C-alpha positions as CSV (number, residue, x, y, z in Angstrom):
1,M,123.9,40.4,15.1
2,G,122.1,41.8,17.8
3,A,119.3,39.5,19.2
4,G,117.3,43.0,20.4
5,L,117.8,44.7,16.5
6,L,117.0,41.0,14.6
7,A,113.8,41.6,16.8
8,E,112.8,44.5,15.9
9,A,114.0,44.0,12.6
10,M,111.0,41.6,12.0
11,R,108.7,43.0,14.0
12,L,108.7,46.1,11.7
13,S,109.1,44.4,8.3
14,G,106.4,41.8,9.2
15,A,108.8,38.4,8.5
16,R,108.4,35.5,9.8
17,T,112.2,34.1,9.9
18,K,115.4,35.4,10.1
19,K,116.3,34.6,7.4
20,E,113.4,36.0,5.7
21,T,114.1,39.2,7.6
22,V,118.0,39.6,6.6
23,N,116.5,39.4,3.1
24,R,114.6,41.9,3.3
25,A,117.1,44.1,4.6
26,L,119.9,43.2,1.6
27,R,117.5,43.8,-0.7
28,E,115.9,47.3,1.1
29,Y,119.6,48.1,1.2
30,V,120.7,47.6,-2.0
31,E,117.5,49.6,-4.0
32,R,118.2,52.1,-1.5
33,R,121.9,52.6,-2.5
34,R,120.6,51.9,-6.5
35,R,118.4,55.1,-6.2
36,T,121.2,57.0,-3.9
37,E,124.2,56.5,-6.5
38,A,121.4,57.0,-9.5
39,R,120.7,60.3,-7.9
40,L,124.4,61.3,-7.4
41,R,124.8,60.7,-11.4
42,H,121.9,62.7,-12.7
43,F,123.4,65.4,-9.8
44,Q,126.5,64.7,-11.9
45,A,125.0,65.2,-14.9
46,A,123.3,68.1,-14.1
47,Q,126.5,69.7,-13.5
48,D,128.6,68.6,-16.1
49,G,125.8,68.9,-18.7
50,G,124.1,72.4,-18.0
51,E,120.4,72.7,-17.7
52,E,120.1,70.2,-20.4
53,G,122.3,67.4,-18.3
54,F,119.8,65.8,-15.8
55,P,117.0,64.8,-18.8
56,R,119.7,63.4,-21.0
57,Q,121.3,61.2,-18.2
58,H,117.2,60.4,-16.9
59,R,116.4,59.6,-20.8
60,A,119.6,57.2,-21.0
61,E,118.6,55.6,-17.9
62,K,114.9,54.7,-18.5
63,G,116.5,53.6,-22.2
64,L,113.8,56.6,-24.1
65,G,114.9,58.5,-27.4
66,A,115.4,62.2,-27.2
67,D,111.8,62.3,-28.7
68,V,110.1,60.5,-26.5
69,L,110.4,63.0,-23.0
70,R,110.9,66.9,-22.9
71,W,111.3,68.7,-20.1
């Protein structure tokens, strides 16, 4: 890991230690990947299920029943 990269990450994140910087970076990466994967699932559901595909997938992931959320 480059010292300059770590120093910049610490400055940008406001972290005070290297460990805190790495933990924040990993947490941010995982959250971003989860959102990306969710978007890809929604896109695929829309392709597979027509107009109702995305809302159905969204309700399923949020644990909402069909009667709770209408698009």
